[in-house]
Backbone as a printed PyTorch tensor [residue, N CA C, xyz], in Angstrom:
tensor([[[-20.8690,   2.7960, -17.0280],
         [-21.8440,   2.4550, -15.9950],
         [-21.9210,   3.8680, -15.1510]],

        [[-23.2580,   4.4600, -15.1430],
         [-23.3140,   5.6150, -14.5110],
         [-23.5060,   5.5900, -13.0100]],

        [[-23.0470,   6.6690, -12.4570],
         [-23.1040,   6.7330, -10.8830],
         [-24.4350,   6.9550, -10.4010]],

        [[-24.7630,   6.0740,  -9.4250],
         [-26.0900,   6.1700,  -8.9110],
         [-26.3600,   7.2340,  -7.8070]],

        [[-25.3250,   7.9030,  -7.4500],
         [-25.2060,   8.9380,  -6.3250],
         [-25.0410,  10.1780,  -7.0810]],

        [[-25.4880,  11.3710,  -6.4770],
         [-25.2420,  12.7460,  -6.9570],
         [-23.7990,  13.0460,  -6.6460]],

        [[-23.1930,  14.0160,  -7.3060],
         [-21.9380,  14.3990,  -7.0870],
         [-21.6220,  14.7190,  -5.7030]],

        [[-22.5980,  15.5070,  -5.0730],
         [-22.5110,  15.8330,  -3.6220],
         [-22.4150,  14.6570,  -2.6850]],

        [[-23.3390,  13.4930,  -2.9240],
         [-23.3250,  12.2960,  -2.1810],
         [-21.9550,  11.4800,  -2.4540]],

        [[-21.5270,  11.5030,  -3.6200],
         [-20.3750,  10.8470,  -3.8840],
         [-19.1820,  11.4780,  -3.3310]],

        [[-19.0020,  12.8530,  -3.1500],
         [-18.1410,  13.4770,  -2.5440],
         [-18.1220,  13.2100,  -1.0650]],

        [[-19.2340,  12.9400,  -0.4360],
         [-19.3630,  12.7160,   1.0130],
         [-18.9330,  11.3100,   1.3940]],

        [[-19.2620,  10.3510,   0.2550],
         [-18.7060,   9.0280,   0.4040],
         [-17.2620,   8.8750,   0.3640]],

        [[-16.6280,   9.5320,  -0.6070],
         [-15.2540,   9.5450,  -0.8430],
         [-14.4760,  10.0880,   0.3550]],

        [[-15.0250,  11.2670,   0.9380],
         [-14.4950,  11.9000,   1.9940],
         [-14.2490,  10.9690,   3.2930]],

        [[-15.1250,  10.0730,   3.3690],
         [-14.9880,   9.0910,   4.5570],
         [-13.8780,   8.0730,   4.4960]],

        [[-13.4250,   7.9030,   3.3520],
         [-12.2000,   7.0090,   3.1960],
         [-10.9460,   7.4080,   3.7860]],

        [[-10.3340,   6.7760,   4.6070],
         [ -9.3100,   7.2890,   5.4560],
         [ -7.9690,   6.8970,   4.7460]],

        [[ -6.9970,   7.7190,   4.7500],
         [ -5.6400,   7.4190,   4.2210],
         [ -4.6120,   7.0400,   5.1090]],

        [[ -4.9570,   7.3670,   6.4690],
         [ -3.9060,   6.9490,   7.5310],
         [ -4.6690,   6.2070,   8.6720]],

        [[ -3.8010,   5.4140,   9.3350],
         [ -4.4190,   4.6330,  10.4150],
         [ -5.4690,   3.8540,  10.0410]],

        [[ -5.3990,   3.0930,   8.9240],
         [ -6.5310,   2.2380,   8.4460],
         [ -6.3550,   0.9930,   9.3750]],

        [[ -7.3920,   0.0770,   9.4110],
         [ -7.4180,  -1.1700,  10.0260],
         [ -6.2430,  -2.0640,   9.5800]],

        [[ -5.8710,  -2.1990,   8.3240],
         [ -4.6150,  -2.9630,   8.0090],
         [ -3.4030,  -2.3300,   8.6220]],

        [[ -3.2660,  -1.1180,   8.6120],
         [ -2.1510,  -0.4430,   9.1620],
         [ -2.1580,  -0.5760,  10.7060]],

        [[ -3.1000,  -0.5340,  11.4690],
         [ -3.1240,  -0.6390,  12.8100],
         [ -2.7460,  -2.1040,  13.2760]],

        [[ -3.1320,  -3.0320,  12.5530],
         [ -2.8770,  -4.4950,  12.7270],
         [ -1.2050,  -4.7100,  12.7400]],

        [[ -0.7350,  -4.0970,  11.6930],
         [  0.8070,  -4.0930,  11.4740],
         [  1.3810,  -3.3000,  12.7580]],

        [[  1.0640,  -2.0250,  12.8520],
         [  1.6570,  -1.3590,  14.0010],
         [  1.5620,  -2.1170,  15.3700]],

        [[  0.3620,  -2.6700,  15.6570],
         [  0.3200,  -3.5650,  16.8480],
         [  1.3720,  -4.5500,  16.8850]],

        [[  1.3660,  -5.3240,  15.7560],
         [  2.3610,  -6.4750,  15.7070],
         [  3.6120,  -5.9690,  15.9860]],

        [[  4.1510,  -5.0490,  15.2610],
         [  5.4130,  -4.6460,  15.3690],
         [  5.8380,  -4.0840,  16.7770]],

        [[  4.9960,  -3.2960,  17.5050],
         [  5.1200,  -2.8730,  18.7930],
         [  5.1440,  -4.1630,  19.6380]],

        [[  4.3760,  -5.1020,  19.4580],
         [  4.3370,  -6.3490,  20.3060],
         [  5.8160,  -6.9270,  20.2000]],

        [[  6.3570,  -7.0820,  18.8990],
         [  7.5870,  -7.7940,  18.8000],
         [  8.6180,  -6.9020,  19.0470]],

        [[  8.3950,  -5.5040,  19.6490],
         [  9.4520,  -4.6420,  20.0730],
         [ 10.2950,  -4.0940,  18.7550]],

        [[  9.7920,  -3.9400,  17.6210],
         [ 10.5360,  -3.6220,  16.4650],
         [ 10.2380,  -2.1730,  16.3420]],

        [[ 11.2470,  -1.4230,  16.3200],
         [ 11.1630,   0.1690,  16.0770],
         [ 10.7420,   0.4280,  14.6880]],

        [[ 10.0060,   1.3980,  14.4840],
         [  9.5100,   1.9360,  13.2600],
         [  8.9240,   3.2860,  13.0750]],

        [[  8.8230,   3.8400,  12.1020],
         [  8.2380,   5.1880,  11.9420],
         [  7.0660,   5.0760,  11.2120]],

        [[  5.9880,   5.6680,  11.6470],
         [  4.7040,   5.5540,  10.7570],
         [  4.4290,   6.7930,   9.9640]],

        [[  4.0120,   6.7470,   8.7820],
         [  3.6110,   7.9620,   8.0630],
         [  4.9810,   8.6860,   7.8830]],

        [[  6.1200,   8.1300,   7.4280],
         [  7.4110,   8.7410,   7.2770],
         [  7.2600,   9.5930,   5.8360]],

        [[  7.5750,  10.8720,   6.1240],
         [  7.5820,  11.6180,   4.6670],
         [  9.1330,  11.6080,   4.2960]],

        [[  9.2350,  10.9900,   3.1140],
         [ 10.5010,  11.0050,   2.3190],
         [ 11.0540,  12.2100,   1.8000]],

        [[ 12.3070,  12.1370,   1.5740],
         [ 12.8300,  13.3900,   0.9260],
         [ 12.3000,  13.6340,  -0.4630]],

        [[ 11.7810,  12.6870,  -1.0530],
         [ 11.1580,  12.7230,  -2.2620],
         [  9.6670,  13.3860,  -2.3680]],

        [[  9.2720,  13.7420,  -1.1480],
         [  7.9030,  14.3520,  -0.9950],
         [  6.8120,  13.5550,  -0.9180]],

        [[  6.6800,  12.2860,  -0.6740],
         [  5.7130,  11.4750,  -0.5920],
         [  5.8440,  10.5480,   0.7320]],

        [[  4.5930,  10.2240,   1.3170],
         [  4.5600,   9.5540,   2.6740],
         [  4.5590,   7.9590,   2.4600]],

        [[  5.3460,   7.1680,   3.2390],
         [  5.3360,   5.7710,   3.2730],
         [  4.5110,   5.4220,   4.5440]],

        [[  4.0580,   4.3170,   4.4990],
         [  3.2050,   3.8050,   5.7370],
         [  4.2670,   3.4720,   6.8610]],

        [[  5.2320,   2.7090,   6.6200],
         [  6.2710,   2.1940,   7.7830],
         [  7.6670,   2.5070,   7.1020]],

        [[  8.4950,   3.0020,   8.0330],
         [  9.9030,   3.3190,   7.5270],
         [ 11.0390,   2.9830,   8.6480]],

        [[ 12.0450,   2.6110,   8.3530],
         [ 13.2180,   2.5850,   9.1010],
         [ 14.2330,   3.4400,   8.3870]],

        [[ 14.4070,   4.7970,   8.5360],
         [ 15.0730,   5.6130,   7.8100],
         [ 16.6980,   5.2490,   7.6440]],

        [[ 17.1820,   4.9200,   8.8450],
         [ 18.5410,   4.5990,   9.0230],
         [ 18.9150,   3.4560,   8.2080]],

        [[ 18.1220,   2.2980,   8.1890],
         [ 18.4550,   1.1150,   7.4180],
         [ 17.8110,   1.2220,   6.1210]],

        [[ 17.0940,   2.3370,   5.7550],
         [ 16.6020,   2.5740,   4.2710],
         [ 15.6260,   1.4490,   3.9040]],

        [[ 14.7920,   1.1070,   4.7830],
         [ 13.6580,   0.0300,   4.5850],
         [ 12.3080,   0.7230,   4.7090]],

        [[ 11.5320,   0.4520,   3.8240],
         [ 10.1080,   0.9210,   3.8540],
         [  9.0700,  -0.2500,   3.6750]],

        [[  7.8330,   0.0790,   4.1460],
         [  6.9080,  -0.9220,   3.8830],
         [  5.6870,  -0.0870,   3.3750]],

        [[  4.9850,  -0.5330,   2.3250],
         [  3.7950,   0.1080,   1.7920],
         [  2.7330,  -0.9520,   1.9650]],

        [[  1.5410,  -0.4610,   2.6110],
         [  0.4620,  -1.2160,   2.8140],
         [ -0.6070,  -0.7200,   2.0400]],

        [[ -0.8480,  -1.3860,   0.8680],
         [ -1.6300,  -0.8610,  -0.2470],
         [ -3.1610,  -1.4870,  -0.2020]],

        [[ -3.9850,  -0.5840,  -0.2820],
         [ -5.4280,  -0.9660,  -0.4800],
         [ -5.7070,  -1.6240,  -1.7330]],

        [[ -6.4440,  -2.7040,  -1.8790],
         [ -6.5140,  -3.4650,  -3.0770],
         [ -7.3170,  -2.6080,  -4.1890]],

        [[ -8.3240,  -1.8470,  -3.7700],
         [ -8.9440,  -1.1590,  -4.8780],
         [ -8.0090,   0.0860,  -5.3520]],

        [[ -7.5370,   0.9570,  -4.3680],
         [ -6.8770,   2.1530,  -4.8030],
         [ -5.3980,   1.9480,  -5.3650]],

        [[ -4.9760,   0.6690,  -5.0970],
         [ -3.5350,   0.3820,  -5.6960],
         [ -3.6000,  -0.6340,  -6.7600]],

        [[ -4.7980,  -1.0110,  -7.4730],
         [ -4.9680,  -1.7230,  -8.6560],
         [ -4.8560,  -3.1290,  -8.3570]],

        [[ -5.0900,  -3.8860,  -7.2880],
         [ -5.0180,  -5.1490,  -7.2660],
         [ -6.2550,  -5.8400,  -8.2310]],

        [[ -7.3140,  -5.0980,  -8.2240],
         [ -8.5250,  -5.5550,  -8.9320],
         [ -8.8060,  -4.6890, -10.3110]],

        [[ -7.4850,  -3.9540, -10.8060],
         [ -7.9100,  -3.0460, -11.8470],
         [ -8.2210,  -3.7740, -13.1170]],

        [[ -7.8750,  -5.1140, -13.2470],
         [ -8.3570,  -5.8050, -14.6000],
         [ -9.9300,  -5.8250, -14.7250]],

        [[-10.4560,  -6.1040, -13.5590],
         [-11.9540,  -6.1040, -13.3280],
         [-12.5770,  -4.6650, -13.6360]],

        [[-11.8000,  -3.8540, -13.2270],
         [-12.4490,  -2.3800, -13.4220],
         [-12.4520,  -2.1760, -14.7610]],

        [[-11.2300,  -2.3440, -15.5030],
         [-11.0290,  -1.9850, -17.0210],
         [-12.1480,  -2.7280, -17.7400]],

        [[-12.3460,  -4.0640, -17.3180],
         [-13.2440,  -4.9660, -18.0050],
         [-14.7120,  -4.3680, -17.8920]],

        [[-15.1670,  -4.0440, -16.7760],
         [-16.4080,  -3.3960, -16.4680],
         [-16.8190,  -2.1590, -16.9920]],

        [[-15.7820,  -1.1750, -16.7110],
         [-15.8960,   0.1950, -17.0880],
         [-15.2910,   0.7200, -18.2690]],

        [[-14.1880,   0.1980, -18.6480],
         [-13.4010,   0.6390, -19.8700],
         [-12.3820,   1.3150, -19.4180]],

        [[-11.2870,   1.6320, -20.3030],
         [-10.1740,   2.2890, -19.9890],
         [-10.3630,   3.9510, -19.8700]],

        [[-11.4530,   4.3720, -20.3210],
         [-11.6720,   5.7700, -20.3320],
         [-12.4860,   6.3550, -19.0310]],

        [[-13.0500,   5.3860, -18.2670],
         [-13.7480,   5.7610, -17.1880],
         [-12.8460,   6.4940, -16.1890]],

        [[-13.3510,   7.3870, -15.5050],
         [-12.6540,   8.2740, -14.4930],
         [-12.0330,   7.4210, -13.3540]],

        [[-12.7380,   6.3870, -12.8880],
         [-12.0170,   5.6920, -11.8690],
         [-11.0600,   4.7580, -12.3540]],

        [[-11.1420,   4.1410, -13.5190],
         [-10.1790,   3.3220, -14.1560],
         [ -8.8790,   4.2240, -14.3920]],

        [[ -9.0970,   5.2730, -14.9120],
         [ -7.8060,   6.2240, -15.1270],
         [ -7.2120,   6.6140, -13.8710]],

        [[ -7.9740,   6.7230, -12.8560],
         [ -7.4220,   7.0700, -11.5780],
         [ -6.6270,   6.0940, -10.9090]],

        [[ -7.1590,   4.8170, -11.0480],
         [ -6.4080,   3.6690, -10.5060],
         [ -5.2440,   3.2660, -11.3350]],

        [[ -5.2650,   3.3560, -12.5350],
         [ -4.0830,   3.0020, -13.4700],
         [ -3.1730,   4.0730, -13.0950]],

        [[ -3.4590,   5.3120, -12.8760],
         [ -2.4410,   6.3960, -12.4780],
         [ -1.7860,   6.0120, -11.1660]],

        [[ -2.6140,   5.6220, -10.1990],
         [ -2.0990,   5.1830,  -8.9070],
         [ -0.8520,   4.1400,  -8.9660]],

        [[ -1.2900,   3.1060,  -9.9240],
         [ -0.3670,   2.0090, -10.0060],
         [  0.8280,   2.4710, -10.6320]],

        [[  0.8080,   3.3680, -11.8190],
         [  1.9770,   3.9580, -12.4220],
         [  2.6250,   4.7790, -11.5840]],

        [[  2.0770,   5.5230, -10.5150],
         [  2.8400,   6.1950,  -9.5260],
         [  3.3500,   5.3890,  -8.5050]],

        [[  2.9100,   4.3220,  -8.0170],
         [  3.4150,   3.4180,  -7.1680],
         [  4.8870,   2.8970,  -7.6230]],

        [[  4.6900,   2.5550,  -9.0690],
         [  5.9200,   2.0850,  -9.6190],
         [  7.1150,   3.1120,  -9.6510]],

        [[  6.7290,   4.3510, -10.0840],
         [  7.5840,   5.3370, -10.0150],
         [  8.2300,   5.6910,  -8.6000]],

        [[  7.3810,   5.6740,  -7.6610],
         [  7.9400,   5.9890,  -6.3530],
         [  8.9820,   4.9570,  -5.9670]],

        [[  8.5920,   3.5610,  -6.2380],
         [  9.3720,   2.4030,  -5.8260],
         [ 10.7900,   2.5590,  -6.5350]],

        [[ 10.8080,   2.7450,  -7.9500],
         [ 11.9720,   2.9810,  -8.6560],
         [ 12.7860,   4.0670,  -8.1470]],

        [[ 12.2330,   5.1120,  -7.7750],
         [ 13.0350,   6.3060,  -7.2630],
         [ 13.6900,   5.9750,  -5.9540]],

        [[ 12.9490,   5.4080,  -5.0690],
         [ 13.5920,   4.9990,  -3.7920],
         [ 14.4470,   3.8290,  -3.8970]],

        [[ 14.3210,   2.8980,  -4.8550],
         [ 15.3780,   1.9160,  -4.8900],
         [ 16.6480,   2.3990,  -5.5100]],

        [[ 16.4240,   3.4970,  -6.4370],
         [ 17.6100,   3.9850,  -7.0990],
         [ 18.4380,   4.7260,  -6.0420]],

        [[ 17.9530,   5.0650,  -4.9280],
         [ 18.5990,   5.6900,  -3.8230],
         [ 18.9540,   4.7770,  -2.5530]],

        [[ 18.8420,   3.5000,  -2.8680],
         [ 19.3800,   2.4920,  -1.9410],
         [ 18.3550,   2.0520,  -0.9820]],

        [[ 17.0910,   2.3650,  -1.1070],
         [ 16.0440,   1.7840,  -0.2400],
         [ 15.5240,   0.5410,  -0.5550]],

        [[ 15.1800,  -0.3110,   0.3680],
         [ 14.6900,  -1.5580,   0.1470],
         [ 13.1230,  -1.5030,   0.4100]],

        [[ 12.2390,  -1.9460,  -0.2970],
         [ 10.8270,  -1.9290,  -0.2060],
         [ 10.0870,  -3.3580,  -0.1350]],

        [[  9.0520,  -3.2390,   0.6770],
         [  8.0540,  -4.2990,   0.7370],
         [  6.7530,  -3.6740,   0.4230]],

        [[  5.9110,  -4.2930,  -0.2490],
         [  4.4620,  -3.9590,  -0.6140],
         [  3.6980,  -5.0820,  -0.1400]],

        [[  2.5720,  -4.8100,   0.6480],
         [  1.6950,  -5.7130,   1.1440],
         [  0.2290,  -5.3100,   0.7800]],

        [[ -0.6020,  -6.2400,   0.2870],
         [ -2.0390,  -6.0080,  -0.0510],
         [ -2.8070,  -5.8710,   1.3560]],

        [[ -3.5790,  -4.8510,   1.5290],
         [ -4.3010,  -4.8480,   2.7130],
         [ -5.2110,  -6.0850,   3.0130]],

        [[ -5.7670,  -6.7200,   2.0310],
         [ -6.5660,  -7.8570,   2.0460],
         [ -5.7230,  -9.0730,   2.6460]],

        [[ -4.4180,  -8.9510,   2.5680],
         [ -3.5270, -10.1660,   3.0910],
         [ -3.5050,  -9.9670,   4.4760]],

        [[ -3.5980,  -8.7300,   4.8810],
         [ -3.6370,  -8.4450,   6.5090],
         [ -5.0180,  -8.5170,   7.1610]],

        [[ -6.0090,  -8.4390,   6.2700],
         [ -7.3720,  -8.4620,   6.8560],
         [ -7.7670,  -9.9430,   6.9570]],

        [[ -7.3020, -10.7870,   6.0660],
         [ -7.6660, -12.2320,   5.9930],
         [ -6.8190, -12.9680,   6.9140]],

        [[ -7.6400, -13.5890,   7.9160],
         [ -7.1110, -14.3220,   8.9860],
         [ -6.0450, -15.4570,   8.4790]],

        [[ -6.3200, -16.0820,   7.4170],
         [ -5.4690, -17.1740,   6.9840],
         [ -4.1360, -16.7840,   6.5090]],

        [[ -3.8790, -15.4890,   5.9310],
         [ -2.6140, -14.9620,   5.5130],
         [ -1.9480, -13.9640,   6.4610]],

        [[ -2.8720, -13.5000,   7.4570],
         [ -2.2290, -12.3640,   8.2970],
         [ -0.7670, -12.6820,   8.9590]],

        [[ -0.8960, -13.7530,   9.5950],
         [  0.1860, -14.0060,  10.5220],
         [  1.6020, -14.1570,   9.7030]],

        [[  1.5560, -14.8730,   8.5230],
         [  2.6810, -15.0080,   7.6530],
         [  3.1860, -13.5810,   7.0790]],

        [[  2.1250, -12.6970,   6.6470],
         [  2.6040, -11.3680,   6.2070],
         [  3.1520, -10.4720,   7.2240]],

        [[  2.5950, -10.7660,   8.5660],
         [  3.1910,  -9.8120,   9.6350],
         [  4.5680, -10.2960,   9.8410]],

        [[  4.8500, -11.5390,   9.8200],
         [  6.1890, -12.1510,  10.1790],
         [  6.9910, -11.7470,   8.9390]],

        [[  6.5520, -11.6160,   7.6760],
         [  7.4570, -11.3160,   6.6280],
         [  7.7860,  -9.7200,   6.8310]],

        [[  6.9700,  -9.0010,   7.2690],
         [  7.2310,  -7.5320,   7.4970],
         [  8.2380,  -7.3210,   8.6150]],

        [[  7.9550,  -8.0730,   9.7220],
         [  8.7920,  -8.0740,  10.7230],
         [ 10.2740,  -8.5480,  10.4240]],

        [[ 10.4040,  -9.6040,   9.7270],
         [ 11.6830, -10.1660,   9.0980],
         [ 12.3210,  -9.2220,   8.3860]],

        [[ 11.6210,  -8.4620,   7.4100],
         [ 12.2900,  -7.5090,   6.5550],
         [ 12.7310,  -6.4390,   7.2530]],

        [[ 12.0850,  -5.8610,   8.3060],
         [ 12.4830,  -4.5940,   8.9450],
         [ 13.7280,  -5.0140,   9.8080]],

        [[ 13.7250,  -6.0630,  10.4780],
         [ 14.8340,  -6.5230,  11.4210],
         [ 16.0830,  -6.9140,  10.5040]],

        [[ 15.8600,  -7.8100,   9.6310],
         [ 17.0470,  -8.4120,   8.9940],
         [ 17.1670,  -8.0820,   7.4200]],

        [[ 16.3270,  -7.3220,   7.0030],
         [ 16.3850,  -6.8190,   5.6010],
         [ 16.0030,  -7.8390,   4.5860]],

        [[ 15.4220,  -9.0580,   4.9360],
         [ 14.9840, -10.0140,   4.0030],
         [ 13.9050,  -9.2300,   3.1370]],

        [[ 13.9410,  -9.3930,   1.8020],
         [ 13.1780,  -8.7390,   0.8280],
         [ 12.3180,  -9.8450,   0.2870]],

        [[ 10.9960,  -9.6520,   0.2780],
         [ 10.0440, -10.5150,  -0.5470],
         [  9.4310,  -9.5720,  -1.6260]],

        [[  8.8640, -10.2730,  -2.5370],
         [  8.1210,  -9.3730,  -3.4850],
         [  6.5910, -10.1040,  -3.8780]],

        [[  5.8380,  -9.2680,  -4.3570],
         [  4.5450,  -9.7930,  -4.5800],
         [  4.7470, -10.9380,  -5.7160]],

        [[  3.6810, -11.8080,  -5.6240],
         [  3.6510, -12.9090,  -6.7270],
         [  3.7650, -12.2440,  -8.2930]],

        [[  4.4210, -12.6880,  -9.0330],
         [  4.4770, -12.0810, -10.3090],
         [  5.4650, -10.9240, -10.6150]],

        [[  6.0400, -10.4190,  -9.5790],
         [  7.0570,  -9.3580,  -9.7260],
         [  8.3650,  -9.8750,  -9.7820]],

        [[  9.2830,  -9.1480, -10.3440],
         [ 10.6580,  -9.5390, -10.6130],
         [ 11.5180,  -8.2730,  -9.9980]],

        [[ 12.8040,  -8.5130,  -9.7130],
         [ 13.6100,  -7.4520,  -9.2670],
         [ 14.0270,  -6.5840, -10.2990]]])
C-alpha cells in the first residue's frame, strides 16, 4: 500500500507524535500522585533505555505501551502490508526490543508491568488498570498481559 503523503509531509506527521507525557501516561501519573504513591517518571536505566515509571529502590518498572508502536495490532499490519513493509518491520523490531529489554531487566531482578495505552484510555478498563499499577508499585503484585507466561 503506497503512502499518500510525500516524504516531507510524512516526516511532519511523524514528528508530531510524542514519546513522553502522553495522555495515558498523564492519567497514570495523576492517579499515582492522588494515591500518594511515590514514583519516578522517564527513569533512565543503567542499561541505557528509559522506562515510563520506576521505583528504583524496589526494582519495579511500569511500561505504558502505545498499541500501534508496541505491536498490539501487528497481526493486522502484517496482513495488510506484508512482512517486508517498512512499518511492519519497524513494529516487529519494537516488539523484539521490548522483549529483550524485559529479559535484561528481569535478569537483574527487576519486576515489570506492561499496560496498553488503550486500556488506560478506555473508561471501562481504566480504573482496574490504574489499581493494578498502584498495587504493583506498593506491594509488588505482578500481573501479566493476557497470553503471556512467566
